[in-house]
VOGU-3710 file (C-alpha; in Angstrom, 3 decimals, decimal comma):
1> mfrggrlafg> 105,161/-9,542/-106,674  103,783/-12,848/-106,077  100,318/-13,061/-107,440  99,740/-16,131/-108,947  99,040/-16,454/-112,697  96,933/-18,059/-115,739  99,561/-20,439/-116,562  100,838/-23,701/-115,161  104,677/-23,605/-115,798  105,666/-25,890/-118,515
11> nrssttakrq> 108,617/-26,589/-120,240  111,093/-23,965/-120,344  113,526/-25,851/-122,019  115,202/-24,626/-124,903  118,484/-26,010/-127,538  120,460/-23,637/-125,796  119,666/-24,033/-121,949  121,242/-25,805/-119,599  119,609/-28,735/-118,685  119,351/-28,795/-114,499
21> rmqaitpqlt> 117,496/-31,520/-112,571  118,320/-30,868/-108,143  118,620/-35,321/-107,925  115,662/-36,769/-106,102  117,627/-38,813/-103,014  115,855/-42,186/-101,045  116,251/-41,206/-97,789  116,651/-44,276/-95,839  114,556/-44,828/-92,668  114,421/-46,044/-89,208
31> gelanhigkr> 111,749/-48,791/-88,936  109,342/-46,417/-87,033  109,349/-43,823/-89,104  108,616/-46,234/-92,449  106,210/-47,842/-90,816  104,701/-43,845/-90,680  104,816/-43,430/-93,977  103,740/-46,882/-95,366  103,366/-46,817/-99,012  103,005/-43,234/-99,651
41> tvsqakpfgv> 106,971/-40,685/-99,972  107,882/-38,659/-97,237  106,695/-35,908/-98,884  103,164/-37,401/-99,106  102,775/-38,760/-95,528  101,752/-36,257/-92,772  104,761/-35,517/-90,765  105,892/-37,889/-88,146  104,676/-36,140/-84,324  107,391/-35,481/-81,959
51> gnyrelvehv> 106,583/-34,398/-77,918  109,902/-32,883/-77,396  113,268/-31,522/-78,473  115,386/-34,690/-76,997  112,673/-36,986/-78,912  113,546/-35,231/-81,931  117,204/-35,257/-81,336  117,002/-38,616/-81,157  115,224/-39,340/-84,089  117,471/-37,238/-86,638
61> arlayvnrnh> 120,429/-38,936/-84,926  119,624/-42,135/-86,407  118,491/-40,761/-89,109  122,172/-39,159/-89,643  123,991/-42,818/-89,495  121,200/-44,353/-91,651  121,723/-41,555/-93,813  125,551/-41,382/-93,788  126,461/-40,533/-97,690  124,430/-37,271/-96,621
71> llffrgqnkd> 124,283/-34,092/-94,540  121,782/-33,183/-92,940  120,671/-29,946/-92,817  117,429/-28,726/-91,693  114,519/-26,037/-92,192  111,847/-24,909/-89,896  108,155/-23,761/-90,813  104,999/-22,754/-89,396  103,110/-24,894/-92,010  103,016/-27,940/-93,922
81> yrnkagastl> 102,352/-26,551/-97,826  101,899/-29,055/-99,759  101,446/-29,097/-104,105  97,514/-30,382/-105,341  98,689/-33,693/-105,383  98,893/-33,393/-101,650  103,061/-33,388/-100,999  104,759/-31,163/-99,452  107,046/-28,828/-101,412  110,064/-26,689/-100,647
91> ypaiyrgdqv> 110,404/-23,798/-103,092  112,672/-21,366/-103,351  110,566/-18,283/-103,367  111,044/-16,801/-106,666  109,832/-19,939/-107,553  106,686/-20,141/-105,973  102,884/-19,884/-106,779  100,723/-23,284/-108,043  100,369/-21,256/-111,351  102,845/-18,511/-112,572
101> pqvelevrfk> 103,319/-17,037/-115,978  106,799/-16,505/-117,678  106,267/-13,028/-117,824  105,579/-13,111/-114,517  108,441/-15,352/-113,572  111,078/-12,403/-115,828  109,524/-9,900/-113,632  110,829/-11,476/-110,782  113,835/-12,216/-111,857  114,594/-8,008/-113,255
111> dleaacrtlr> 113,727/-7,135/-109,670  115,906/-9,568/-107,781  118,756/-8,084/-110,165  117,126/-4,455/-109,489  117,801/-5,569/-105,640  121,472/-6,863/-106,781  122,682/-4,200/-108,741  122,101/-1,830/-105,665  123,531/-4,121/-103,190  126,472/-4,531/-104,896
121> tlfterrieg> 126,849/-0,394/-105,249  126,003/0,097/-101,226  128,655/-2,244/-100,257  131,203/-1,231/-102,637  130,102/2,942/-101,727  130,420/2,018/-98,139  133,850/0,180/-98,317  132,196/-2,349/-95,751  134,825/-5,583/-95,920  134,307/-8,418/-98,509
131> hkdvsrkryi> 132,336/-5,544/-101,019  134,681/-7,211/-103,933  133,539/-10,703/-103,023  130,014/-9,034/-103,097  130,555/-7,444/-106,240  131,795/-10,438/-108,343  130,050/-13,389/-107,508  126,326/-13,792/-107,836  125,668/-16,268/-104,778  127,060/-14,180/-102,033
141> qwsilqhyev> 124,599/-11,177/-103,104  121,517/-14,342/-103,825  122,050/-15,460/-99,945  122,971/-11,981/-98,612  119,295/-10,719/-100,565  117,449/-13,853/-99,245  118,378/-14,187/-95,965  118,025/-10,951/-95,415  114,536/-11,174/-96,587  114,748/-8,364/-99,263
151> vatplldvth> 113,412/-10,143/-101,856  113,138/-13,555/-103,759  115,664/-15,598/-105,312  116,583/-19,231/-106,532  118,027/-20,311/-102,925  116,008/-21,909/-100,033  117,184/-20,782/-96,346  118,584/-23,821/-94,086  120,344/-24,427/-91,593  122,699/-26,818/-89,724
161> slraacsfaq> 121,474/-26,359/-86,238  118,554/-28,411/-85,110  117,387/-25,925/-82,389  117,526/-22,775/-85,161  114,976/-24,740/-87,239  112,868/-25,601/-84,239  112,933/-21,953/-83,176  112,054/-20,641/-86,198  109,460/-22,695/-86,755  107,667/-22,239/-83,060
171> rastdptchv> 108,416/-18,807/-83,783  106,772/-18,283/-87,079  103,833/-20,307/-86,065  100,535/-18,951/-84,774  98,856/-22,928/-84,857  99,793/-25,362/-81,999  102,199/-27,472/-84,334  104,562/-26,453/-86,803  107,414/-28,545/-88,525  110,394/-29,100/-88,918
181> yvlglpyttn> 112,459/-30,533/-92,122  115,189/-33,176/-92,737  117,140/-32,704/-95,883  120,319/-34,441/-97,241  122,589/-32,839/-99,002  126,244/-33,386/-100,755  129,259/-33,275/-98,289  130,353/-29,712/-98,549  133,679/-28,624/-99,878  134,090/-25,103/-100,425
191> risihseedv> 132,326/-21,874/-98,889  130,023/-22,197/-101,692  129,641/-26,206/-102,829  128,325/-26,537/-106,604  127,693/-30,875/-107,070  127,333/-30,759/-110,686  126,060/-34,765/-110,879  123,338/-33,868/-108,324  122,850/-30,012/-109,448  122,885/-29,181/-105,901
201> vnirllsicp> 124,591/-25,745/-104,709  124,903/-25,521/-101,558  126,015/-22,320/-100,008  127,926/-21,907/-96,169  126,551/-18,246/-95,360  128,893/-17,988/-92,287  131,999/-18,294/-95,282  130,690/-16,004/-98,081  128,653/-13,649/-95,468  131,015/-10,040/-94,245
211> psalrpyfqe> 131,585/-10,388/-90,754  129,021/-7,444/-90,759  126,152/-9,729/-91,377  125,689/-11,313/-88,348  122,670/-12,726/-88,000  124,221/-16,065/-90,904  126,427/-16,721/-87,937  124,297/-16,924/-85,197  121,738/-18,984/-86,844  124,907/-21,452/-88,546
221> gymvgtpdvt> 122,585/-20,610/-91,736  122,698/-22,189/-95,423  121,676/-21,934/-98,279  120,624/-24,925/-101,238  119,560/-24,297/-105,139  120,091/-25,616/-108,230  122,735/-24,462/-110,004  122,461/-21,906/-113,211  118,855/-21,890/-113,360  117,130/-18,697/-114,565
231> tnfdtkteld> 113,610/-18,915/-116,371  114,667/-22,321/-118,599  113,917/-25,492/-117,118  111,864/-28,675/-118,144  109,570/-28,650/-114,763  109,036/-27,412/-111,961  109,397/-30,236/-109,784  113,260/-30,197/-110,813  113,696/-26,907/-108,377  111,805/-28,222/-105,251
241> vrnrliakfa> 114,004/-28,473/-102,335  112,004/-31,806/-101,416  114,070/-33,894/-103,534  116,482/-34,250/-101,070  113,687/-34,982/-98,287  114,463/-37,648/-95,730  112,203/-37,018/-92,957  109,355/-34,434/-91,673  108,198/-33,544/-88,344  105,160/-31,845/-86,114
251> iprakyfwns> 106,411/-30,142/-83,052  104,230/-28,469/-80,835  104,849/-25,005/-80,575  104,258/-24,358/-76,606  107,149/-24,152/-73,988  107,172/-27,300/-72,663  108,558/-28,961/-75,810  111,983/-27,938/-74,941  113,261/-30,255/-72,247  115,033/-29,745/-69,018
261> gfeampesal> 118,683/-28,745/-70,383  117,209/-27,227/-73,837  115,552/-24,416/-74,792  114,409/-22,210/-77,839  116,798/-19,628/-79,491  116,062/-16,089/-78,136  114,871/-13,809/-80,871  117,911/-11,656/-79,846  120,649/-14,173/-81,055  117,944/-14,929/-83,709
271> fpsgdsvdel> 118,091/-11,186/-84,982  120,819/-10,023/-83,256  121,482/-6,178/-82,690  123,814/-4,162/-84,288  124,031/-5,540/-88,024  125,097/-3,384/-89,916  124,069/-5,201/-92,595  120,218/-6,008/-92,126  120,656/-2,661/-92,189  121,376/-1,434/-95,028
281> creiktrtrd> 119,771/-4,445/-96,339  116,472/-2,383/-94,967  117,506/0,481/-97,129  117,436/-2,024/-100,004  114,457/-3,618/-99,692  112,778/0,168/-99,526  114,582/0,985/-102,920  113,532/-2,046/-104,340  109,820/-1,098/-103,305  109,801/1,556/-105,498
291> vesssssgqf> 111,143/-1,119/-108,442  108,576/-3,692/-107,615  105,749/-0,880/-108,127  107,407/0,056/-111,432  107,190/-3,651/-112,421  103,940/-3,933/-111,779  103,304/-1,286/-114,492  105,393/-2,948/-117,166  103,732/-6,344/-116,714  100,462/-5,079/-116,538
301> lvewaqleek> 101,169/-3,858/-120,166  102,677/-6,636/-121,571  99,771/-8,547/-120,256  97,442/-6,252/-122,126  99,210/-6,280/-125,297  98,957/-9,972/-124,384  95,687/-9,568/-124,259  95,237/-7,429/-127,592  96,933/-9,893/-129,801  94,197/-12,266/-128,895
311> lvpqarqlte> 91,087/-9,700/-129,143  91,928/-7,449/-132,200  92,842/-9,929/-135,048  89,440/-11,787/-133,991  87,541/-8,737/-134,508  89,434/-7,596/-137,571  88,385/-11,524/-139,192  84,854/-10,387/-137,953  84,432/-7,189/-139,066  86,837/-7,297/-141,834
321> rnvsvgeaid> 88,390/-4,128/-140,879  91,057/-2,609/-139,213  89,586/-1,911/-135,339  90,856/-0,538/-132,449  90,642/-2,640/-129,416  87,938/-0,864/-127,680  86,249/-1,499/-130,914  87,071/-4,957/-131,095  85,832/-5,727/-127,215  82,327/-4,327/-129,169
331> alvrhkrisg> 82,491/-6,106/-131,576  83,098/-8,936/-130,421  79,553/-8,752/-127,763  78,086/-8,026/-131,385  78,959/-11,164/-132,615  78,230/-12,863/-129,610  81,897/-14,260/-128,563  82,018/-12,476/-125,371  79,697/-11,871/-123,054  78,411/-7,555/-122,233
341> dlaaalheir> 79,404/-8,159/-118,605  83,184/-9,520/-120,068  83,260/-6,725/-122,327  82,317/-4,197/-119,671  84,781/-5,780/-117,221  87,853/-5,040/-120,253  87,079/-1,335/-120,682  87,226/-0,402/-117,566  91,130/-2,291/-117,249  91,134/-0,717/-121,092
351> rvrnavahta> 90,895/2,940/-118,819  93,384/1,596/-116,042  96,112/0,713/-118,904  95,745/4,143/-120,719  95,953/5,661/-117,702  99,392/3,692/-116,906  100,986/3,859/-120,177  99,682/8,155/-120,283  99,932/9,357/-116,591  101,688/6,088/-114,435
361> rkvegyeidq> 102,357/8,498/-111,569  98,831/9,402/-111,096  97,975/5,529/-110,963  98,245/4,191/-107,068  100,037/0,192/-106,978  97,035/-1,209/-105,398  95,424/-0,220/-108,662  98,012/-1,591/-111,166  97,959/-4,670/-108,831  94,154/-5,309/-108,858
371> alkrlqelqr> 94,013/-4,310/-112,555  96,722/-7,304/-113,234  94,667/-9,437/-111,676  91,253/-8,919/-112,897  92,652/-9,244/-116,128  94,200/-12,277/-115,691  91,221/-14,001/-114,145  89,305/-12,533/-117,505  91,612/-13,915/-119,539  90,614/-17,697/-119,166
381> ripesh> 87,150/-16,188/-120,173  87,882/-14,871/-123,633  87,959/-17,534/-126,176  90,618/-18,428/-128,863  90,428/-17,282/-132,437  88,962/-20,162/-134,952
//
């Protein structure tokens, strides 16, 4: 569930929440890259174009030398996703979206926890090697679910292999150009390295995944995120891995990118056959879809209740009597607080709401999703009470 919401991420800190902020680094650039970005930041500048893999390796070698206080990791993407300010963003999937209401963020974490429970149960029931670690450690659960694309988590996939990053970027892209990001992270000390002073967690998948999980071993996979953060934070940018961005490159999708002696990782290496954890995660994904459908219903009912709290008091003030939400909508039309078209749309959504509340199994998931999206759009057109 990744629909856009109506409220921007705001201040989510509380007096009891632990403050987290992924520390931004100041990248050391080669002269060529410095001239390319000029007075902009790396995230604001256009990706630096390279023509072949050998050229990219040489650029990365020079960056590794001048950024010796950091260990370099890579991420390949089909597009350079940017925010409204024009800067590249590298958010973990659970936080993606320009505008996401608090209620949806909480639903996403509920979906994640449901998938974690299923993962723990299946690993334990089937006595998969490493099941005790999986049952105890949240970061291991999140890493498996993220790497096998079961559900969105607060972790971002990266790799220590430049070749793997380039292969993924080209595989996912349909455009002539794709993108590779170079990230500077603290040196790892453990299989789960938590760097409290920089608020960075770096997870080495090769060390935490059971041997039956083949994909991480072929891909040299790692996970990066901000430790101990869920729905409480000051600003969303604290969770953006672009805070660790050193450089970004644009590479051609064409095969000629790979020089003589170099070649892209084949599909059989990126997604090896016989991966029993992949099969298990497919099962979890199927179960999670059912959970997400239920979560959609819950979110829809919650947001409709919030709407009622907005409409009914206004109508009661205007009519000086106790009214239902249907009567409140009509009263607001009569008093010219909302338009007739808006009222008709709200009544239609109210009928869906009643069906979900009383006969949920008869309502298709896509109908709930459409009604929720429409509800979120209409919320903006409803005036606040005076």
